[in-house]
C-alpha positions as CSV (number, residue, x, y, z in Angstrom):
1,X,99.1,107.9,103.7
2,X,96.5,110.6,103.7
3,X,97.3,114.0,102.3
4,X,95.2,116.8,103.8
5,X,94.6,120.3,102.3
6,X,97.6,121.9,104.1
7,X,100.0,119.2,102.7
8,X,98.7,119.6,99.2
9,X,99.0,123.4,99.4
10,X,102.6,123.0,100.7
11,X,103.5,120.6,97.9
12,X,102.0,123.0,95.3
13,X,104.0,125.9,96.6
14,X,107.2,123.9,96.5
15,X,106.5,122.8,92.9
16,X,105.8,126.4,92.0
17,X,109.0,127.6,93.6
18,X,111.1,124.9,92.0
19,X,109.7,125.0,88.5
20,X,108.1,128.4,88.1
21,X,104.6,129.2,86.7
22,X,105.5,128.7,83.0
23,X,106.9,125.2,83.4
24,X,104.0,123.7,85.4
25,X,101.6,123.3,82.4
26,X,104.3,121.4,80.5
27,X,105.0,119.2,83.5
28,X,101.3,118.4,84.0
29,X,100.9,117.6,80.2
30,X,103.9,115.2,80.4
31,X,102.5,113.7,83.6
32,X,99.1,113.2,81.9
33,X,100.7,111.5,78.9
34,X,102.6,109.2,81.2
35,X,99.5,108.2,83.2
36,X,97.6,107.6,80.0
37,X,100.5,105.4,78.6
38,X,100.6,103.5,81.9
39,X,96.8,102.9,81.8
40,X,97.0,101.7,78.2
41,X,99.8,99.3,79.1
42,X,97.8,97.9,82.0
43,X,94.7,97.5,79.8
44,X,96.8,95.6,77.2
45,X,98.2,93.4,79.9
46,X,94.7,92.7,81.3
47,X,93.4,91.9,77.8
48,X,96.3,89.4,77.3
49,X,95.7,87.7,80.7
50,X,92.0,87.4,79.9
51,X,92.7,85.9,76.5
52,X,95.1,83.3,77.9
53,X,92.7,82.5,80.7
54,X,89.9,81.9,78.1
55,X,92.2,79.7,76.0
56,X,93.0,77.6,79.1
57,X,89.4,77.3,80.0
58,X,88.5,76.3,76.4
59,X,91.3,73.7,76.4
60,X,90.1,72.3,79.7
61,X,86.5,72.0,78.4
62,X,87.7,70.3,75.3
63,X,89.8,67.8,77.3
64,X,86.8,67.2,79.6
65,X,84.5,66.5,76.6
66,X,87.2,64.2,75.0
67,X,87.5,62.1,78.2
68,X,83.8,61.2,78.1
C-alpha cells in the first residue's frame, strides 16, 4: 500500500479536524513512546533468541566433541 502526498495531506487534515491543534503534539508524543517501547521489546526478544541459539550451538559442539 503506497501513500502519496495527497493521501498524507488528507489524513493530516482529518486528524487535525478530529483532535484539534492542541491535542496533536500529545498524540505524537504518546505514539513515539509506544513505538520506542515496541522497538525495545523486539530488541529484547531478538537478544533472547540469539542467546538461546548460541546455547544450542554450544551444546551441539560439546556433544560433537564428546562423541569423538
